[in-house]
C-alpha positions as a printed NumPy array, in Angstrom:
array([[-37.065, -53.792,   7.215],
       [-37.168, -57.484,   8.28 ],
       [-34.043, -59.869,   8.878],
       [-33.432, -62.18 ,   5.867],
       [-32.638, -65.092,   8.282],
       [-33.227, -65.694,  11.849],
       [-30.707, -63.682,  13.98 ],
       [-29.657, -65.612,  17.186],
       [-28.056, -64.294,  20.294],
       [-25.749, -67.234,  20.006],
       [-25.66 , -69.408,  16.776],
       [-24.682, -72.851,  18.136],
       [-26.008, -74.691,  15.029],
       [-23.828, -72.721,  12.68 ],
       [-20.851, -73.344,  14.694],
       [-21.643, -77.018,  15.095],
       [-21.854, -77.431,  11.226],
       [-18.21 , -76.567,  10.957],
       [-17.043, -79.337,  13.486],
       [-19.933, -81.494,  12.68 ],
       [-17.575, -84.329,  11.584],
       [-15.296, -84.475,  14.624],
       [-18.248, -83.936,  17.187],
       [-20.555, -86.775,  15.592],
       [-17.74 , -89.35 ,  15.179],
       [-16.509, -88.646,  18.92 ],
       [-20.149, -88.853,  20.292],
       [-20.643, -92.109,  18.297],
       [-17.237, -93.492,  19.586],
       [-18.398, -92.803,  23.205],
       [-21.873, -94.71 ,  22.371],
       [-19.929, -97.526,  20.802],
       [-17.57 , -98.037,  23.842],
       [-20.263, -97.095,  26.361],
       [-17.554, -95.002,  28.43 ],
       [-20.289, -92.605,  29.379],
       [-18.535, -91.498,  32.741],
       [-15.018, -90.709,  33.081],
       [-14.182, -91.964,  29.538],
       [-10.988, -91.366,  27.761],
       [-12.18 , -88.075,  26.297],
       [-12.496, -86.564,  29.706],
       [ -8.879, -87.312,  30.487],
       [ -7.977, -85.972,  27.125],
       [ -9.906, -82.727,  27.542],
       [ -8.377, -82.331,  30.859],
       [ -4.775, -82.586,  29.594],
       [ -5.718, -80.249,  26.673],
       [ -7.116, -77.563,  28.684],
       [ -3.997, -77.722,  31.257],
       [ -1.834, -77.09 ,  28.22 ],
       [ -3.966, -74.386,  26.71 ],
       [ -4.317, -72.606,  30.146],
       [ -0.542, -73.315,  31.278],
       [ -1.84 , -74.369,  34.462],
       [ -0.911, -77.482,  36.424],
       [ -4.387, -78.819,  37.471],
       [ -7.782, -78.856,  35.653],
       [-10.598, -80.622,  37.38 ],
       [-13.507, -80.994,  35.234],
       [-16.759, -81.069,  36.982],
       [-20.538, -80.977,  36.223],
       [-21.205, -77.137,  35.81 ],
       [-19.955, -73.527,  36.776],
       [-21.915, -73.315,  39.756],
       [-20.42 , -76.657,  41.378],
       [-17.035, -75.34 ,  40.376],
       [-17.555, -72.417,  42.484],
       [-18.985, -74.52 ,  45.463],
       [-16.183, -77.114,  45.298],
       [-13.651, -74.342,  45.275],
       [-15.102, -72.781,  48.447],
       [-15.43 , -76.193,  50.11 ],
       [-11.881, -77.059,  49.469],
       [-10.541, -73.775,  51.03 ],
       [-12.19 , -74.805,  54.175],
       [-14.131, -71.689,  54.417],
       [-16.712, -71.903,  57.533],
       [-20.182, -70.381,  58.049],
       [-19.927, -66.701,  58.895],
       [-16.909, -66.172,  56.8  ],
       [-17.042, -63.387,  54.568],
       [-16.644, -63.545,  50.742],
       [-16.39 , -60.351,  48.576],
       [-17.889, -60.45 ,  45.223],
       [-19.681, -57.914,  42.891],
       [-23.295, -57.043,  42.96 ],
       [-23.301, -56.694,  39.114],
       [-23.214, -60.291,  38.139],
       [-25.057, -63.615,  37.607],
       [-26.763, -64.929,  40.867],
       [-24.389, -68.269,  40.822],
       [-21.4  , -66.258,  42.311],
       [-23.334, -65.457,  45.387],
       [-25.503, -68.471,  45.368],
       [-22.816, -70.878,  46.505],
       [-21.645, -68.322,  49.195],
       [-25.043, -68.637,  50.711],
       [-25.493, -72.177,  50.131],
       [-22.447, -72.76 ,  52.289],
       [-23.511, -70.628,  55.12 ],
       [-20.828, -67.951,  54.194],
       [-21.705, -64.259,  54.183],
       [-21.601, -62.642,  50.78 ],
       [-20.207, -59.02 ,  50.894],
       [-21.21 , -57.255,  47.718],
       [-19.321, -54.343,  46.395],
       [-19.746, -52.155,  43.166],
       [-18.199, -52.131,  39.906],
       [-16.421, -49.793,  37.475],
       [-18.861, -47.635,  35.549],
       [-16.986, -48.316,  32.183],
       [-15.534, -51.808,  32.289],
       [-18.08 , -53.572,  34.407],
       [-15.352, -55.229,  36.434],
       [-15.412, -55.29 ,  40.096],
       [-14.022, -52.01 ,  41.95 ],
       [-10.893, -52.695,  43.618],
       [-11.104, -49.638,  45.918],
       [-14.614, -51.001,  46.939],
       [-12.894, -54.149,  47.707],
       [-10.447, -52.775,  49.765],
       [-12.98 , -50.911,  51.874],
       [-15.228, -53.979,  52.394],
       [-12.481, -56.177,  54.054],
       [-13.002, -57.035,  57.695],
       [-11.424, -59.332,  60.297],
       [-14.11 , -61.977,  58.956],
       [-13.066, -61.775,  55.123],
       [-11.337, -64.763,  53.818],
       [-11.912, -64.687,  50.199],
       [-12.402, -62.585,  47.217],
       [-14.327, -63.523,  44.062],
       [-13.655, -61.37 ,  41.043],
       [-15.882, -62.073,  38.184],
       [-14.244, -61.571,  34.662],
       [-17.475, -60.091,  33.253],
       [-18.553, -60.044,  29.56 ],
       [-15.013, -61.353,  28.523],
       [-12.259, -59.269,  30.01 ],
       [-10.383, -59.553,  33.285],
       [-10.809, -57.699,  36.481],
       [ -7.692, -55.981,  37.776],
       [ -5.965, -59.202,  39.046],
       [ -2.771, -57.695,  39.844],
       [ -4.261, -55.246,  42.236],
       [ -6.611, -57.77 ,  43.716],
       [ -3.653, -60.193,  44.352],
       [ -1.857, -57.334,  46.147],
       [ -4.947, -56.91 ,  48.399],
       [ -5.165, -60.72 ,  48.968],
       [ -1.554, -61.106,  50.069],
       [ -1.759, -58.287,  52.363],
       [ -4.731, -59.501,  54.132],
       [ -3.989, -63.219,  53.705],
       [ -7.103, -63.894,  51.556],
       [ -7.876, -66.502,  48.97 ],
       [ -8.925, -65.498,  45.581],
       [-11.555, -67.584,  43.509],
       [-11.644, -66.353,  39.687],
       [-15.171, -66.525,  38.316],
       [-13.913, -67.096,  34.658],
       [-17.53 , -68.11 ,  33.124],
       [-17.501, -65.555,  30.733],
       [-13.659, -64.843,  30.033],
       [-12.108, -68.333,  29.276],
       [ -9.096, -67.79 ,  26.825],
       [ -8.362, -64.111,  27.922],
       [ -4.997, -63.116,  28.694],
       [ -4.113, -61.108,  31.466],
       [ -0.949, -58.806,  31.209],
       [  0.907, -57.811,  34.426],
       [  2.776, -54.385,  34.866],
       [  6.053, -56.266,  34.266],
       [  4.902, -57.534,  30.781],
       [  4.19 , -61.186,  31.807],
       [  1.032, -62.744,  30.802],
       [ -1.478, -65.371,  32.263],
       [ -4.822, -66.907,  31.183],
       [ -7.756, -65.837,  32.987],
       [ -8.362, -68.233,  35.912],
       [ -4.723, -69.144,  36.521],
       [ -3.675, -66.092,  38.735],
       [ -5.748, -66.57 ,  41.807],
       [ -5.893, -69.403,  44.286],
       [ -8.284, -71.08 ,  42.038],
       [-10.258, -70.416,  38.801],
       [-13.635, -71.73 ,  37.987],
       [-15.472, -71.814,  34.696],
       [-18.719, -72.983,  33.237],
       [-19.038, -74.829,  29.82 ],
       [-22.926, -73.995,  29.501],
       [-23.571, -74.051,  25.639],
       [-23.759, -70.331,  25.133],
       [-20.157, -69.922,  26.671],
       [-17.17 , -68.994,  24.683],
       [-16.087, -72.524,  25.219],
       [-19.494, -74.345,  25.48 ],
       [-20.618, -77.982,  25.584],
       [-24.09 , -79.426,  24.519],
       [-25.528, -79.706,  28.033],
       [-23.902, -78.589,  31.116],
       [-20.165, -78.767,  32.354],
       [-17.563, -76.869,  34.243],
       [-13.903, -76.917,  35.401],
       [-11.776, -75.901,  38.296],
       [ -8.234, -74.709,  37.87 ],
       [ -5.17 , -74.338,  40.229],
       [ -1.383, -74.592,  40.411],
       [ -1.479, -75.96 ,  43.859],
       [ -0.86 , -79.645,  43.985],
       [ -2.299, -80.234,  47.406],
       [ -5.323, -78.264,  46.742],
       [ -5.779, -80.016,  43.278],
       [ -5.993, -83.338,  45.2  ],
       [ -8.727, -82.061,  47.461],
       [-10.759, -80.474,  44.845],
       [-10.773, -83.892,  43.013],
       [-11.78 , -85.666,  46.181],
       [-14.642, -83.267,  46.796],
       [-15.903, -83.49 ,  43.298],
       [-16.022, -87.222,  43.687],
       [-18.038, -87.711,  46.962],
       [-15.045, -87.036,  49.117],
       [-13.102, -90.017,  47.893],
       [ -9.383, -90.548,  48.169],
       [ -9.905, -93.896,  46.649],
       [-13.072, -95.838,  45.98 ],
       [-15.223, -96.21 ,  49.058],
       [-12.89 , -94.5  ,  51.004],
       [-14.121, -91.05 ,  52.   ],
       [-11.81 , -88.588,  53.493],
       [-13.754, -85.238,  53.166],
       [-17.237, -84.149,  52.679],
       [-17.951, -84.237,  49.016],
       [-20.34 , -83.784,  46.067],
       [-21.121, -85.795,  43.055],
       [-19.946, -83.439,  40.271],
       [-18.455, -84.602,  37.087],
       [-18.076, -84.022,  33.341],
       [-19.579, -86.558,  31.204],
       [-17.855, -88.082,  28.338],
       [-20.055, -86.782,  25.677],
       [-19.383, -83.31 ,  26.72 ],
       [-15.759, -83.892,  26.725],
       [-15.846, -84.821,  23.106],
       [-17.442, -81.521,  22.118],
       [-15.262, -79.634,  24.335],
       [-12.2  , -81.232,  22.844],
       [-13.478, -80.442,  19.372],
       [-13.936, -76.711,  20.06 ],
       [-10.873, -75.929,  22.326],
       [ -8.685, -76.241,  19.265],
       [-10.873, -73.315,  17.8  ],
       [-11.132, -71.166,  21.   ],
       [ -8.508, -68.466,  19.901],
       [-10.133, -68.259,  16.534],
       [-13.48 , -67.902,  18.172],
       [-12.162, -64.844,  20.122],
       [-10.993, -63.505,  16.824],
       [-14.535, -63.848,  15.144],
       [-16.027, -62.481,  18.237],
       [-13.647, -59.298,  18.26 ],
       [-14.325, -58.714,  14.518],
       [-18.085, -58.45 ,  15.469],
       [-17.192, -56.186,  18.437],
       [-15.203, -53.797,  16.209],
       [-18.058, -53.616,  13.625],
       [-20.377, -52.936,  16.576],
       [-17.888, -50.218,  17.779],
       [-17.358, -48.419,  14.589],
       [-21.19 , -47.993,  13.831],
       [-21.94 , -46.801,  17.407],
       [-18.908, -44.842,  18.258],
       [-19.669, -41.336,  19.324],
       [-23.359, -41.781,  19.154],
       [-24.835, -39.458,  21.901],
       [-27.315, -42.167,  23.166],
       [-24.992, -45.1  ,  23.283],
       [-21.875, -45.999,  25.206],
       [-19.727, -48.705,  23.719],
       [-17.824, -51.198,  25.771],
       [-14.396, -50.15 ,  27.221],
       [-11.561, -52.151,  26.869],
       [ -9.122, -52.538,  29.877],
       [ -5.333, -52.224,  29.492],
       [ -4.43 , -55.174,  31.323],
       [ -6.409, -57.655,  29.409],
       [ -7.703, -58.539,  25.893],
       [-11.375, -59.051,  25.278],
       [-13.019, -62.44 ,  24.265],
       [-16.48 , -60.847,  24.095],
       [-18.755, -63.274,  25.845],
       [-21.204, -60.414,  25.409],
       [-21.236, -57.045,  23.647],
       [-22.954, -54.698,  25.933],
       [-24.01 , -51.288,  25.42 ],
       [-25.093, -48.709,  27.948],
       [-28.071, -46.66 ,  26.751],
       [-28.468, -42.888,  27.372],
       [-32.18 , -41.25 ,  27.337],
       [-33.575, -44.482,  25.567],
       [-36.684, -46.424,  26.644],
       [-34.871, -49.699,  27.048],
       [-37.964, -51.944,  27.051],
       [-39.545, -50.383,  23.976],
       [-36.322, -50.595,  21.931],
       [-35.971, -54.273,  22.738],
       [-39.648, -54.812,  21.671],
       [-38.928, -52.902,  18.359],
       [-35.827, -54.856,  17.73 ],
       [-37.717, -58.044,  18.381],
       [-40.225, -56.842,  15.971],
       [-37.461, -56.729,  13.192],
       [-35.95 , -60.103,  14.095],
       [-33.05 , -58.952,  16.481],
       [-32.832, -60.412,  19.784],
       [-31.371, -58.381,  22.698],
       [-30.77 , -59.328,  26.183],
       [-30.456, -57.599,  29.535],
       [-27.422, -58.789,  31.62 ],
       [-28.678, -57.91 ,  34.438],
       [-31.892, -56.321,  35.05 ],
       [-31.626, -56.576,  38.885],
       [-28.585, -56.053,  41.043],
       [-27.8  , -58.962,  43.582],
       [-28.306, -56.692,  46.56 ],
       [-31.974, -55.915,  45.426],
       [-32.702, -59.693,  44.889],
       [-35.051, -61.038,  47.654],
       [-32.692, -63.985,  48.36 ],
       [-29.868, -61.572,  49.055],
       [-31.423, -58.621,  50.733],
       [-29.572, -57.476,  53.685],
       [-29.761, -54.836,  56.365],
       [-26.237, -54.014,  55.452],
       [-27.385, -52.704,  52.175],
       [-29.818, -49.993,  51.077],
       [-30.75 , -48.517,  47.71 ],
       [-27.897, -46.172,  46.541],
       [-25.289, -48.029,  48.154],
       [-24.101, -49.188,  44.533],
       [-24.812, -46.506,  42.281],
       [-22.707, -47.903,  39.402],
       [-24.456, -51.231,  39.563],
       [-27.889, -49.68 ,  39.926],
       [-27.406, -47.493,  36.964],
       [-25.877, -50.242,  34.748],
       [-29.01 , -52.645,  35.631],
       [-31.176, -49.78 ,  34.241],
       [-29.345, -48.927,  31.103],
       [-27.29 , -52.074,  29.718],
       [-28.397, -53.953,  26.736],
       [-26.608, -56.917,  25.046],
       [-26.702, -57.443,  21.185],
       [-25.986, -60.822,  19.457],
       [-22.49 , -61.822,  19.907],
       [-21.206, -65.297,  18.478],
       [-18.725, -66.651,  16.027],
       [-20.871, -66.947,  13.29 ],
       [-22.167, -63.116,  12.69 ],
       [-21.307, -62.287,   9.053],
       [-21.378, -58.565,   7.707],
       [-24.628, -58.514,   6.391],
       [-25.984, -59.593,   9.857],
       [-24.1  , -57.031,  11.6  ],
       [-25.148, -54.347,   9.255],
       [-28.632, -55.164,   9.464],
       [-28.504, -54.992,  13.406],
       [-26.494, -51.762,  13.544],
       [-28.401, -50.154,  10.832],
       [-31.699, -51.067,  12.382],
       [-30.794, -50.163,  15.792],
       [-29.515, -46.613,  14.9  ],
       [-32.75 , -46.052,  12.943],
       [-34.86 , -46.758,  15.941],
       [-32.901, -44.581,  18.311],
       [-32.68 , -41.32 ,  15.994]])
C-alpha cells in the first residue's frame, strides 16, 4: 500500500494556503515600504504576542538560540557558573551555556513525559549553580511550580525553553494558569518554520515580566545600545526581520486553532496505538495541556531503523528526536558523566520515534499512517 499523496512531517504549504492572502499582501506591503528592519509589523507582532501570552515584555530576536544566549547574558552569568538543563533535548539549550563559558550541568528526564526530572535538578544544585533551564519538550510544560520552588529556595534564575511549547497553558495547584514561558525569570522561544508558531525563515523571542530585565534584554539584542551609538553593555546583533513578523502576525491569531488540530491528530494516534504491547503513547501531565509539537512514541522490541526504512518506503516520514544524549555528544562529554548516569535519557534515545504532526493532517492520512505502522509491527 502506497500513500495517495506525499506525507510531510510538517505541512507548511497546506498551512500557508489557508493564510495566503494575508501573508502575501503583508509581505508586499513590506516590500512596497522597504521597511525591512524593525518595520511596523515587528512592533505589531510584539504587542500581539504580549497580549496573547499575558506577559509585560516580548523582545523579538533572530532565532531561538540567540534568545537563550541573550537571556543568559542579561542575567550576568559568569564563566564557571553552573546552569542545569536536561540531557534529553536539542543541542541549542546546552550550546549557549558552553559558548558563554558557563558550565552545563545535565540531568535526566521522566520516562513517561520526557520532561526534566525535578528530583534530579534538586540533587544537581551546588554552590556554583546560578540557573535552571527547563525544556518544555514536545509541547507540554515541565513541572514549573516545583522548579520555581527550588529556584526560590536556592536563589536561582529560571530560563524557560519554550521552543516546542508556545501556547501551552500551565495550571498551578491553586487553579491559576499561565502561558508557557511566562512563569520563570525569562522565557525563550524559536519561530523556526516547523515550530507550532513558525515563520518563513529564522526568528525568536524572549519574554519577561521584569521591567528592568526587559530593558537590558533589548539593549543586548541591539548591540548593547541604550540609544543609537551609545553602548552600555556588551551586546549582539539579533533581530526579527519585518517579513517574518508579517508571517507570525498572520499565524498568531490561529495558534490556538492549530493546537486543537494537533490534538485531534494526537488523539487519533492515541486511539490507534493504545494498549499495543510494542508501543507506548505519549503521557499527558496534569499540570499542563499539550500542544503537540511532536507526537513521540516509545518502541518496545522493535528494530527502529528497519521500521523507519519500511515506513519511508511506504511514503511515511518518521524522525528520531533525539538519537544521541547531550552527555554523549563529543562537544559536551565531561569527566563528571559516564554511560549509565542518565538511564532514562539513554533508553529514550534508543527507542523514541516521532510521527508526522502538523495542522493539516486529515483522517485519511492518519488512517494510512496508523494502519501501515500497525501492519509493520505485527
